[in-house]
C-alpha positions in Angstrom: -9.3 -61.4 43.7 -9.0 -58.7 41.4 -6.4 -57.9 38.5 -5.9 -55.5 36.5 -3.9 -56.0 33.4 -2.7 -52.7 32.1 -2.0 -53.8 28.2 1.1 -55.0 26.9 2.9 -52.6 24.1 3.9 -48.8 24.5 6.0 -46.4 22.5 7.2 -42.8 23.7 10.0 -40.6 23.6 10.5 -37.0 25.0 9.3 -34.3 22.6 8.7 -30.6 22.6 5.6 -29.4 24.2 2.9 -27.6 22.3 2.7 -24.9 24.7 5.4 -23.7 24.6 5.8 -23.5 20.7 2.0 -22.2 20.3 2.5 -19.5 23.2 1.5 -16.5 20.5 -1.6 -15.5 19.5 -3.4 -14.6 16.0 -1.3 -11.6 14.7 -2.9 -8.8 12.4 -1.2 -6.1 10.6 -2.3 -3.9 8.0 -1.1 -2.4 4.4 -3.0 -0.7 1.9 -3.0 -1.8 -2.0 0.6 -3.6 -1.5 1.7 -5.7 1.4 4.3 -7.9 2.3 3.2 -11.1 -0.1 3.2 -8.3 -2.7 7.2 -7.5 -1.9 10.4 -8.9 -3.2 13.2 -7.7 -1.0 16.2 -7.4 -3.3 20.0 -7.6 -1.7 23.6 -7.5 -2.5 25.4 -10.6 -1.6 28.6 -8.9 -2.2 27.6 -6.4 0.9 27.0 -7.6 4.2 25.2 -4.5 5.3 22.8 -5.4 1.9 22.0 -8.4 3.2 21.7 -7.7 7.3 19.4 -4.7 5.7 17.1 -6.7 3.6 16.6 -9.3 6.3 15.7 -6.8 8.5 13.0 -5.1 6.2 11.8 -8.4 5.6 11.0 -9.1 9.2 10.0 -6.0 10.3 7.3 -5.9 7.5 6.9 -9.9 7.7 7.5 -10.8 4.5 8.6 -14.6 3.7 12.0 -15.5 3.4 11.6 -16.8 0.0 10.7 -13.4 -0.8 14.2 -11.9 -0.7 16.3 -12.1 -3.9 20.0 -12.2 -3.9 22.1 -10.5 -6.4 25.8 -10.3 -6.8 26.9 -6.8 -7.9 30.2 -5.2 -7.2 29.7 -2.7 -4.1 30.3 1.0 -4.7 28.8 0.6 -8.3 26.9 4.3 -9.2 25.9 3.4 -12.2 25.1 0.0 -14.7 25.7 -0.1 -18.4 22.0 -1.1 -19.5 23.5 -4.7 -20.4 24.6 -4.9 -16.9 20.9 -3.2 -15.8 19.4 -6.5 -16.9 21.7 -9.3 -16.8 23.0 -8.4 -13.4 19.6 -6.7 -11.9 16.7 -7.1 -13.8 16.6 -10.5 -15.2 17.6 -12.2 -11.7 14.6 -10.3 -10.7 12.4 -12.0 -13.2 14.1 -15.0 -12.6 13.8 -15.5 -9.1 9.9 -14.6 -9.0 9.6 -17.3 -12.0 11.4 -19.8 -9.2 9.5 -19.5 -6.4 6.4 -19.1 -8.4 5.6 -15.5 -7.3 4.3 -14.3 -10.4 1.4 -12.0 -10.5 2.0 -11.7 -7.2 5.0 -9.4 -6.8 3.9 -5.7 -6.9 6.8 -3.9 -5.4 10.8 -4.0 -4.9 12.9 -3.1 -2.2 16.5 -2.6 -3.1 18.7 -2.4 0.1 21.6 -0.7 0.5 24.8 -1.1 -1.3 23.4 -1.4 -4.9 23.7 0.6 -8.0 21.0 4.1 -8.4 21.5 4.6 -12.2 21.3 3.4 -15.3 23.9 4.6 -17.8 24.2 7.3 -15.6 21.2 8.8 -17.1 18.6 6.9 -15.8 17.0 5.7 -12.4 17.7 2.2 -11.8 14.3 2.1 -9.5 12.5 4.2 -12.6 13.9 1.8 -15.0 12.5 -1.3 -13.2 9.1 0.6 -12.6 8.2 1.2 -15.9 11.1 0.0 -18.4 14.4 1.4 -19.3 13.9 4.3 -21.6 17.2 4.8 -23.4 16.6 8.6 -23.5 19.4 10.7 -24.5 20.7 12.9 -21.2 21.2 16.8 -21.7 24.8 16.5 -22.3 24.4 14.1 -25.4 22.1 16.4 -27.1 23.5 19.9 -26.3 19.9 20.7 -24.9 17.1 19.6 -22.3 14.9 17.4 -23.2 11.6 15.5 -22.9 11.2 12.7 -24.9 7.2 11.7 -25.1 7.8 8.0 -25.0 9.0 8.7 -21.4 5.5 9.3 -20.3 4.1 7.5 -16.9 0.8 5.5 -18.2 0.2 5.3 -14.3 0.5 9.2 -13.3 -2.6 9.8 -11.6 -4.0 6.7 -11.9 -5.5 6.4 -8.2 -5.5 2.5 -8.2 -3.6 0.0 -6.4 -0.9 -0.8 -8.2 -0.9 -4.2 -9.9 2.2 -5.2 -11.8 -0.2 -7.7 -14.0 -2.2 -4.6 -14.8 0.6 -3.8 -17.6 1.1 -0.4 -16.6 3.0 1.4 -19.0 3.3 -1.6 -21.5 4.9 -3.4 -19.2 4.8 -5.7 -15.9 7.2 -3.2 -14.1 6.9 -2.4 -10.2 6.4 0.1 -7.6 10.7 0.2 -6.8 12.2 1.6 -4.0 16.0 1.9 -2.9 15.9 1.5 0.7 18.8 3.7 2.0 20.2 5.8 4.8 22.9 7.9 6.1 24.1 4.5 7.2 23.3 1.0 8.0 21.3 2.2 11.5 19.5 5.0 9.6 18.6 2.6 6.9 16.9 0.6 9.4 15.2 3.6 11.1 13.4 4.4 7.9 12.2 1.0 7.6 11.1 1.0 11.5 9.5 4.4 10.5 7.4 2.6 7.4 6.4 -0.4 10.0 5.3 2.4 12.6 3.0 4.5 10.3 0.8 1.5 9.4 -3.0 3.0 9.9 -2.4 5.2 12.3 -4.1 8.6 11.1 -2.2 11.1 12.4 -3.3 14.6 12.4 -0.7 15.2 9.6 0.0 17.9 7.0 1.3 18.4 3.7 3.8 21.2 3.4 4.1 23.1 0.5 6.8 25.6 0.6 8.4 27.9 -2.5 11.9 28.9 -1.8 12.1 31.7 -4.5 14.9 29.2 -5.8 14.2 30.4 -9.5 12.9 27.5 -11.7 13.4 25.2 -8.7 10.7 26.2 -7.3 8.2 25.9 -10.5 6.2 23.2 -9.0 4.3 26.2 -7.0 2.5 26.5 -10.0 0.9 23.2 -9.1 0.3 23.8 -5.2 -3.2 25.2 -6.0 -4.9 22.1 -7.5 -2.9 19.8 -4.6 -4.8 22.0 -1.6 -7.7 22.0 -3.5 -8.0 18.4 -3.7 -8.3 18.0 -0.2 -11.1 20.8 -0.1 -12.8 19.2 -2.8 -13.2 16.1 -0.5 -14.1 16.8 2.7 -13.0 14.3 5.4 -9.7 13.5 4.6 -7.5 12.3 7.3 -4.7 15.0 6.6 -4.3 18.7 5.3 -2.6 20.6 2.7 -1.0 24.3 3.7 0.7 26.6 1.3 3.4 28.2 3.1 4.1 32.1 2.1 6.9 32.7 -0.7 10.1 32.4 0.7 9.1 31.1 4.5 10.7 28.3 5.5 9.7 24.7 7.7 9.9 25.7 11.1 8.6 24.7 14.5 6.1 21.8 12.9 4.6 19.3 15.2 2.8 17.2 12.4 4.8 16.8 9.3 3.9 14.4 7.2 4.4 15.3 3.6 6.8 18.2 2.4 8.0 19.8 -1.4 10.2 22.5 -2.1 12.5 23.7 -4.6 16.0 24.5 -3.6 19.3 23.3 -4.4 19.9 22.8 -0.2 17.5 21.7 3.0 16.9 24.7 4.5 18.2 25.6 8.2 14.1 25.2 8.9 13.6 22.3 7.4 16.7 20.4 8.8 15.6 22.2 12.5 15.7 19.3 15.2 12.5 21.8 16.6 10.0 20.1 13.3 8.4 16.7 14.2 8.6 14.3 11.4 5.5 11.9 11.7 6.3 8.2 11.2 5.7 7.8 7.6 6.2 11.1 6.6 7.9 11.9 2.9 9.9 14.5 1.7 11.9 15.9 -1.5 13.2 19.3 -2.9 13.2 20.2 -6.5 17.0 20.3 -7.7 19.2 18.5 -10.2 20.7 16.3 -8.2 18.5 14.9 -5.0 19.1 11.1 -6.2 22.7 11.3 -7.4 24.8 9.0 -5.0 28.1 7.7 -4.3 29.6 10.4 -6.4 29.3 13.9 -6.8 26.3 15.5 -6.7 27.3 19.1 -7.4 27.4 20.0 -3.8 23.3 19.7 -3.5 21.9 17.9 -1.0 20.1 14.7 -1.4 17.4 12.4 -0.5 20.1 10.9 2.2 19.7 14.1 3.9 16.2 13.9 4.3 16.2 10.5 6.0 18.7 11.7 8.3 16.1 14.6 9.6 13.0 11.9 9.9 11.7 11.1 6.4 10.5 7.7 5.6 10.2 8.3 1.5 12.0 10.6 -0.8 12.4 11.5 -4.8 15.4 12.8 -6.4 17.0 12.8 -10.1 20.1 11.1 -10.9 21.3 13.3 -13.5 20.7 16.5 -15.0 16.4 16.8 -15.7 16.5 20.7 -16.5 13.6 22.2 -15.1 10.9 20.2 -16.1 8.4 19.9 -13.2 7.3 16.6 -15.5 10.3 14.9 -14.0 9.4 15.9 -10.5 6.6 14.8 -7.6 3.4 16.2 -8.6 2.5 17.6 -4.9 -1.1 15.7 -5.4 1.2 13.2 -4.4 -0.3 14.1 -0.5 -4.0 13.3 -1.8 -2.9 10.2 -2.8 -1.2 9.4 0.6 -3.8 11.0 2.5 -6.5 9.0 0.8 -5.0 6.2 1.7 -2.3 4.6 -0.8 1.1 3.5 0.0 3.8 6.3 -0.1 5.5 4.1 -3.1 1.9 4.2 -5.2 1.4 8.0 -4.3 5.0 8.8 -5.7 4.6 6.3 -8.8 1.1 8.4 -9.2 2.9 11.3 -8.6 5.4 12.1 -11.2 4.9 12.2 -15.1 7.9 10.8 -16.1 10.4 9.4 -13.5 12.5 8.3 -16.2 15.2 10.1 -14.6 14.4 9.4 -10.7 15.6 7.6 -7.5 12.9 6.7 -5.4 14.0 5.9 -2.0 12.7 4.8 1.1 10.2 2.5 2.5 7.4 2.3 -0.4 4.9 0.2 1.8 4.4 2.9 4.4 0.5 3.8 4.5 -0.7 6.0 7.7 -4.0 6.7 6.5 -4.6 3.0 5.2 -8.0 1.7 6.2 -8.1 -1.7 5.8 -10.6 -4.1 6.8 -11.4 -5.8 10.0 -10.8 -9.6 9.7 -12.9 -12.4 12.0 -11.6 -16.3 11.8 -14.4 -18.2 13.1 -12.9 -21.3 12.0 -10.1 -22.9 12.6 -9.5 -21.4 16.0 -5.6 -20.8 16.6 -3.3 -23.3 17.4 -6.0 -25.6 16.7 -4.6 -29.3 15.8 -6.7 -30.5 12.5 -6.8 -33.2 10.4 -8.4 -34.0 7.0 -10.3 -31.7 5.4 -10.8 -28.3 7.5 -12.8 -25.4 6.6 -11.7 -22.0 6.7 -14.3 -19.8 7.8 -13.9 -15.9 7.3 -15.7 -12.8 7.6 -14.4 -9.0 7.5 -16.2 -5.7 7.8 -15.3 -2.2 7.5 -12.5 -0.4 9.3 -14.2 2.5 11.5 -12.7 5.2 8.8 -12.7 2.9 5.8 -14.6 0.9 3.5 -16.3 -2.5 3.7 -14.0 -5.7 2.5 -14.2 -6.8 -0.8 -11.4 -9.4 -1.7 -10.0 -12.3 0.3 -6.8 -14.1 -0.5 -5.7 -17.4 1.8 -2.0 -18.0 2.0 -0.5 -21.4 3.7 2.9 -21.6 4.9 3.5 -17.9 3.3 2.6 -19.5 -0.3 -0.9 -18.6 -2.2 -3.3 -21.0 -1.9 -6.3 -19.2 -3.5 -8.2 -16.1 -3.9 -11.0 -16.9 -2.5 -13.6 -13.8 -3.6 -13.4 -10.8 -5.5 -16.2 -8.6 -5.3 -17.3 -6.8 -8.5 -20.5 -4.4 -9.3 -23.1 -6.3 -9.7 -24.8 -6.3 -13.7 -28.3 -3.8 -12.9 -26.7 -2.2 -9.8 -27.2 2.1 -10.9 -24.4 4.8 -9.8 -26.2 8.5 -9.7 -25.0 11.7 -8.9 -27.0 15.3 -8.8 -25.9 18.5 -9.0 -28.0 21.2 -8.2 -30.6 19.4 -8.8 -29.9 17.8 -12.0 -28.9 14.0 -11.8 -27.1 11.7 -14.3 -27.5 8.0 -13.6 -25.7 5.1 -15.3 -26.5 1.0 -15.1 -23.6 -1.6 -14.4 -22.9 -3.4 -17.4 -21.9 -7.3 -17.3 -18.2 -7.8 -16.3 -17.9 -4.1 -15.6 -15.4 -3.1 -12.9 -15.2 -0.3 -10.5 -13.3 1.9 -12.7 -15.5 1.0 -15.6 -18.5 2.1 -14.0 -17.2 5.7 -12.6 -15.9 6.3 -16.1 -19.2 5.4 -17.5 -21.2 8.2 -15.0 -18.6 10.9 -16.0 -19.7 10.3 -19.7 -22.8 10.2 -18.3 -22.7 14.3 -16.8 -20.3 15.3 -19.9 -22.9 14.5 -22.4 -25.7 16.0 -20.8 -25.8 19.5 -22.3 -27.9 20.6 -19.2 -25.4 19.6 -16.5 -23.5 22.3 -14.8 -20.5 20.3 -14.1 -17.9 18.7 -16.4 -17.0 15.6 -14.7 -13.7 13.4 -14.9 -13.1 9.8 -13.4 -9.8 8.9 -11.5 -10.0 5.4 -10.4 -13.3 5.5 -7.9 -13.4 9.0 -7.6 -15.4 11.2 -9.5 -14.1 15.0 -9.5 -16.9 17.7 -10.8 -15.8 20.6 -11.8 -18.2 23.7 -12.7 -18.6 24.1 -16.5 -18.7 27.9 -16.8 -16.1 30.6 -15.1 -18.2 32.1 -13.0 -19.8 32.2 -9.7 -23.0 30.0 -10.8 -21.3 26.8 -9.1 -20.3 28.0 -5.8 -21.8 26.1 -3.0 -24.1 23.8 -5.6 -25.6 21.0 -3.7 -24.0 17.5 -4.8 -25.2 14.7 -3.7 -24.2 10.7 -4.9 -26.4 7.6 -4.6 -26.0 4.0 -5.6 -29.3 1.6 -6.3 -29.9 -2.0 -6.4 -31.5 -1.1 -10.1 -32.8 -4.4 -11.7 -29.9 -6.6 -10.0 -30.8 -9.3 -7.2 -28.3 -7.5 -4.9 -26.4 -4.3 -4.5 -22.9 -4.6 -4.3 -21.7 -0.5 -4.7 -21.6 2.1 -2.0 -20.8 5.7 -1.7 -17.5 6.7 0.3 -16.5 10.0 1.3 -18.6 13.1 -0.9 -18.6 16.3 -1.0 -22.1 17.8 -0.5 -21.3 21.2 -2.2 -19.1 22.6 -4.9 -16.7 24.4 -3.4 -15.6 27.6 -4.7 -12.1 28.2 -5.5 -10.1 30.6 -4.0 -7.1 30.5 -6.4 -6.0 33.1 -8.6 -6.4 33.0 -12.2 -2.7 33.3 -13.8 -0.4 32.7 -16.9 3.4 32.4 -17.5 5.4 34.9 -19.9 9.1 34.6 -20.4 11.7 36.4 -22.5 14.6 35.4 -24.3 17.3 36.5 -26.7 18.6 34.7 -29.5 22.3 34.6 -28.8 22.5 35.0 -25.1 24.4 38.8 -25.6 21.2 40.7 -24.4 18.8 42.8 -26.6 19.6 45.2 -29.6 18.4 48.6 -29.1 15.0 49.4 -29.9 13.8 45.9 -29.4 10.3 46.5 -28.2 7.9 43.8 -25.9 4.4 45.4 -25.7 1.8 43.3 -23.0 -1.3 44.2 -23.6 -3.9 43.4 -21.2 -7.5 43.8 -21.7 -9.5 43.1 -18.4 -13.2 41.7 -18.3 -15.0 44.8 -18.9 -12.9 45.3 -22.1 -10.8 48.6 -20.9 -7.4 47.7 -22.2 -4.2 48.3 -20.8 -0.7 48.9 -23.4 2.3 48.3 -21.6 5.5 48.9 -24.6 9.1 48.6 -23.4 12.0 49.8 -25.5 15.0 47.8 -25.0 18.3 49.5 -24.7 21.4 48.0 -26.4 22.3 44.9 -24.7 20.3 45.1 -22.2 19.3 41.8 -20.0 15.7 40.1 -20.6 15.6 40.4 -16.5 15.8 44.0 -16.5 13.6 44.0 -19.1 11.1 41.8 -17.0 11.7 44.1 -14.3 10.4 47.4 -15.9 7.4 45.2 -17.0 6.6 44.3 -13.4 7.2 47.8 -12.2 4.3 48.7 -15.1 1.9 46.6 -14.2 2.0 46.7 -10.5 2.0 50.3 -10.5 -0.8 50.9 -13.3 -3.5 52.2 -11.0 -6.1 50.3 -13.8 -4.5 46.9 -12.8 -4.3 47.4 -9.0 -8.1 47.6 -8.7 -9.6 44.4 -7.6 -10.9 43.4 -11.2 -6.8 43.9 -12.2 -3.3 41.9 -12.8 -0.3 41.8 -10.8 3.0 40.6 -11.6 5.3 38.6 -9.9 8.0 36.1 -10.5 8.3 34.3 -7.6 12.1 33.8 -7.1 14.5 35.6 -5.0 17.0 36.8 -7.7 16.0 38.3 -11.3 14.6 35.2 -13.8 13.7 35.4 -17.4 10.1 34.5 -16.4 7.2 35.9 -14.3 3.5 35.2 -13.6 0.0 37.4 -14.5 -2.2 36.7 -11.5 -5.9 38.3 -11.4 -6.0 39.9 -8.3 -9.5 38.7 -7.5 -9.4 34.9 -6.7 -11.6 32.6 -8.6 -13.4 32.2 -12.4 -13.8 35.5 -13.1 -9.5 36.5 -13.9 -10.0 33.3 -16.6 -11.6 36.1 -18.8 -8.6 38.5 -18.5 -7.1 38.5 -22.1 -3.0 38.7 -22.6 -1.6 40.5 -25.5 2.5 39.6 -25.1 4.7 39.8 -28.0 7.7 40.9 -28.9 9.1 43.1 -31.6 12.6 42.8 -32.8 15.0 44.8 -35.0 16.7 41.7 -36.1 15.8 38.2 -36.8 19.7 36.7 -35.7 19.9 38.4 -32.2 18.8 40.4 -29.7 15.3 39.4 -28.2 13.5 36.2 -29.4 9.6 36.3 -30.7 9.0 32.8 -29.3 7.4 33.6 -26.3 4.8 35.8 -28.6 1.0 34.6 -27.5 -2.7 35.7 -27.4 -4.3 34.4 -24.4 -6.6 33.9 -21.5 -5.1 33.6 -17.8 -5.3 29.8 -18.3 -2.7 28.4 -16.7 -4.2 26.9 -13.7 -7.8 27.1 -15.1 -9.3 23.8 -13.3 -7.9 25.6 -10.4 -10.4 28.5 -10.6 -13.5 26.9 -10.7 -15.8 25.4 -8.0 -15.0 21.5 -7.6 -16.2 18.6 -5.8 -14.8 15.1 -5.7 -17.1 11.9 -4.8 -15.6 8.5 -4.2 -17.4 4.7 -5.0 -16.2 1.8 -4.0 -17.8 -2.5 -3.9 -19.0 -4.0 -1.3 -20.9 -7.1 0.0 -24.7 -6.5 0.1 -24.9 -6.1 4.4 -21.5 -4.7 4.8 -19.8 -7.6 5.8 -17.7 -10.1 3.7 -17.9 -13.7 4.5 -16.0 -16.8 2.5 -15.2 -20.4 3.5 -12.6 -22.6 2.1 -12.1 -26.5 2.6 -8.6 -27.0 3.3 -7.4 -30.3 2.3 -4.4 -31.0 5.1 -3.5 -34.1 3.8 -0.8 -33.0 1.0 0.7 -31.1 3.9 3.2 -32.3 6.7 2.2 -33.1 10.3 3.2 -30.0 12.2 2.9 -26.4 12.4 1.6 -24.6 9.5 0.3 -20.9 9.4 -2.8 -19.4 7.6 -2.6 -16.0 6.4 -6.0 -14.3 5.5 -5.6 -11.1 3.3 -8.6 -8.9 2.9 -8.7 -6.3 0.5 -11.1 -2.9 1.1 -13.5 -1.9 -1.9 -11.8 1.2 -2.6 -9.3 1.5 -5.3 -6.9 1.8 -2.3 -7.6 -1.8 -1.8 -6.0 -1.5 1.4 -5.0 -4.7 3.4 -5.3 -6.3 6.4 -3.4 -9.8 7.2 -4.7 -12.1 9.8 -2.5 -15.0 10.6 -2.9 -17.7 12.6 -1.1 -21.4 13.6 -2.8 -24.7 12.9 -1.1 -28.0 13.7 -1.5 -30.8 11.3 -1.7 -34.3 12.3 -3.0 -36.8 10.1 -0.6 -39.7 10.4 -1.0 -42.6 12.8 2.1 -44.2 14.8 3.0 -47.7 13.9 1.2 -48.8 17.3 -2.4 -46.8 15.9 -1.9 -43.6 17.7 -3.0 -40.9 15.9 -0.6 -38.1 15.6 -3.6 -35.4 16.4 -4.3 -37.0 19.7 -0.4 -37.2 20.8 -0.3 -33.2 19.7 -3.1 -32.8 22.0 -1.2 -33.7 24.7 1.7 -31.7 24.0 4.1 -33.4 21.1 5.0 -31.9 18.4 7.5 -34.4 16.5 8.6 -38.1 17.0 5.3 -39.3 17.4 6.8 -42.8 17.0 8.5 -42.4 20.5 6.0 -40.3 21.7 3.7 -43.2 21.8 5.8 -45.5 23.9 6.8 -42.8 26.4 5.1 -42.8 30.2 5.1 -39.5 30.9 3.4 -39.4 34.1 4.6 -42.3 35.6 1.5 -43.8 35.9 2.5 -47.6 34.4 0.9 -46.9 31.1 2.0 -46.0 27.8 0.8 -43.5 25.9 -0.3 -45.4 23.1 -2.5 -47.6 25.6 -4.1 -44.3 27.3 -5.1 -43.8 23.3 -7.2 -46.8 23.0 -8.7 -46.1 26.9 -9.1 -42.7 26.4 -6.9 -41.5 29.3 -4.6 -38.4 29.2 -0.9 -39.6 29.4 0.0 -36.2 31.2 -1.8 -37.1 34.2 -0.8 -39.8 36.6 -4.2 -40.5 38.0 -6.0 -41.1 34.6 -5.1 -44.4 33.6 -7.5 -47.6 32.7 -8.3 -49.9 35.3 -11.0 -51.6 37.5 -12.3 -49.6 39.9 -13.9 -52.1 42.5 -15.6 -55.5 42.6 -18.3 -55.9 44.8 -18.4 -60.1 45.9 -21.0 -59.5 48.4 -23.4 -59.1 45.4 -25.4 -62.2 43.6 -23.8 -62.0 40.6 -20.3 -59.9 41.5 -20.3 -56.4 39.7 -17.1 -55.1 38.6 -16.9 -51.3 38.0 -14.5 -48.8 36.6 -14.1 -45.2 35.0 -15.6 -45.1 31.6 -15.3 -43.0 28.6 -18.5 -42.2 26.7 -16.1 -42.6 23.6 -14.5 -45.9 24.0 -16.4 -50.0 24.2 -15.0 -52.3 26.9 -14.1 -55.9 26.9 -14.1 -58.1 30.3 -12.0 -61.0 30.3 -11.9 -63.8 32.9 -10.6 -66.7 33.6 -10.5 -69.2 36.8 -6.9 -70.0 36.0 -4.8 -67.2 35.7 -1.9 -69.0 33.9 -3.3 -71.5 32.0 -6.7 -70.0 31.2 -8.9 -70.4 29.3 -9.7 -66.6 29.3 -13.4 -65.8 28.2 -14.4 -62.8 26.6 -17.5 -60.8 27.7 -17.9 -57.5 24.7 -20.3 -54.6 26.3 -21.9 -51.6 25.1 -19.6 -48.4 24.5 -19.7 -46.1 27.4 -20.5 -49.0 29.7 -18.5 -48.6 33.1 -19.8 -52.0 35.1 -20.4 -55.3 34.4 -22.2 -58.4 36.5 -20.8 -61.9 36.3 -24.0 -63.8 35.8 -21.7 -67.3 35.7 -21.4 -68.4 39.0 -17.2 -68.0 39.9 -16.5 -70.9 41.4 -15.0 -71.7 45.1 -11.8 -70.9 44.4 -10.5 -67.8 42.6 -11.2 -66.0 39.4 -9.3 -63.4 37.7 -10.5 -60.3 35.5 -9.2 -58.0 33.3 -10.7 -55.0 31.9 -9.8 -53.7 27.7 -10.9 -50.8 26.5 -10.7 -50.6 22.9 -12.2 -47.8 19.7 -15.6 -48.7 19.0 
């Protein structure tokens, strides 16, 4: 007779199945130097819309909820006192960072919705969070326009990913932006545009417009440098376009960036026939583009740009006067095309942003080229116990450079930096121009920026070299030394070598192969003013002597009439210069004021592009009949046409980066899961490329930690394998497949607790053999015992221990003529 005993105890409970919870796969997101883990979202708890917007922004960008900071400020507050700025906003932000153990991790701050935009009604809140409250005087307080030297932004044109811990401007500030819109829906749309932009590499164009609105158009003098930066670094994914004077944006299908100078948005800019790409930015140079909530003197603001499709913008919150240093340099477009976030690009583009409002989504980065991550261990949704190996690798994006660093986050908290590559001492970096080579060797503790700077020094210290070099982060800019054409199209190359090191960890990225000739005209700004504002005195004289490069001098002398306006005198000068036959020649000069209405300044511009015009000399001076009234003499000068000297000489750029020797960065980490609660946990791997952009990719996967055991000894990991994720004590008792065997016993038997046909049982007793043979379905991972007795109720039971994986047993002890009972006992080896 065969008797199968199916164990004695069981524990079980109805639980959630992991299959339902783990339906998703690993996810990948990309960012430039700043990402979700580097961003703090600030919401105003007094505004439901601010809270909703902040939560929405965090969700869209994958920012953990513990990186949402709540402050309480009265709604519709436009400006804060300095004391309130610190106590109500900045200090709570710093306290939140400290309390959540985010110190050294947060580089971006995003203020959401209904929060103040100004401090002391003079400075921008975002600027104050970026590089400190400057306590600078307003134009009204000192009665004159001013630009204090102490408001300089040291991050200007730094060309490196922003890190708060780097201490830019002697602060540990943040790239701070104010996320807002014409309404809540529009503000969310701005965030959507930022998310949609990531690493899309659209064929975008940066549009630069001069609308002729007087001093509001002064950024036009920077357009050439911005565009030349693109030309000097071939291969960038965007282009830069300088529009004809007074043209307007119209019917453009690829707007990625836009600058103009005007109090109002033009009908063309507002036209629906323009396509603003995801991640596009736009700003206009005017006094009150960032002044919100109260009077903006009827000028358009950043909100208007968001209404027509922009993702980011900038405007000043108080009267800044016409200092272009207080507005974004159009060079911003070059930085953006390199892959920096729009937040970094704007922060690097404003020389003195203290009166500015940075607005929109700072994380937008359409041209970021982050590494491609591969996680070989663990697999997504893997059940893990004890110490698990996290094994990862990363290769270069198709349009980027190799990875140079990994960070590991566990449950949205930084666990460790796995690796950060640096140049290897002994490696060499070299640049050759027209056959002349300069090189440097990496010294101990050198960063990439140190090495590129050292290479620039090597070039500049070489008296026989034909170019000057300037290091901008990882970029080496080369400009022909002389104001001639000898450098036009000169060959350029850059190389790296292992040198005396054991490995090579440097690389060359985008690089020019020739020094690009300049298409820009040398120019000089001249201006004229009166001492009292009542016009010139009779017989005041303005003399402008222009000496051409062939030595020919043309003298223009204008004698003023009583009360004559300076704009009229300059108009007469314009006519005199532009009608002079000698100055009309190709080696001559023209005069223009680049404004659609009379202004007190103008530009002397060489008629031939390139370096030749630089050698033209201007002697410009006023002879006044009075030292108290009439024309002022503080505009006198003798100079070359040198306002844009950098733009008129041939130029090239080269990018360098750090890289793993074989191009693939790999790292492993032994993750001790015993300190983690049993259940689901997320792992985030952040990879950064080796350029100054430090473009980030983020790979997210889920693991299920199951280190515990039930009171019956059933491991949580085994129950998790079969679909349970909580309440493991009851899980072990249950018999969900109704096969009569509870889960904890099926574990001991190594059978499937979800399959009614899988359970421990004696399959066959062959009594025809001598001796009789018992067989059963066995697991190679279990050992077995056979118990037998001749009396079912009184025993005794005899135990036969079998080998691991045994699937049969012969009863060599002859059974009696009556009955013998057998039972199978699987157990752990």
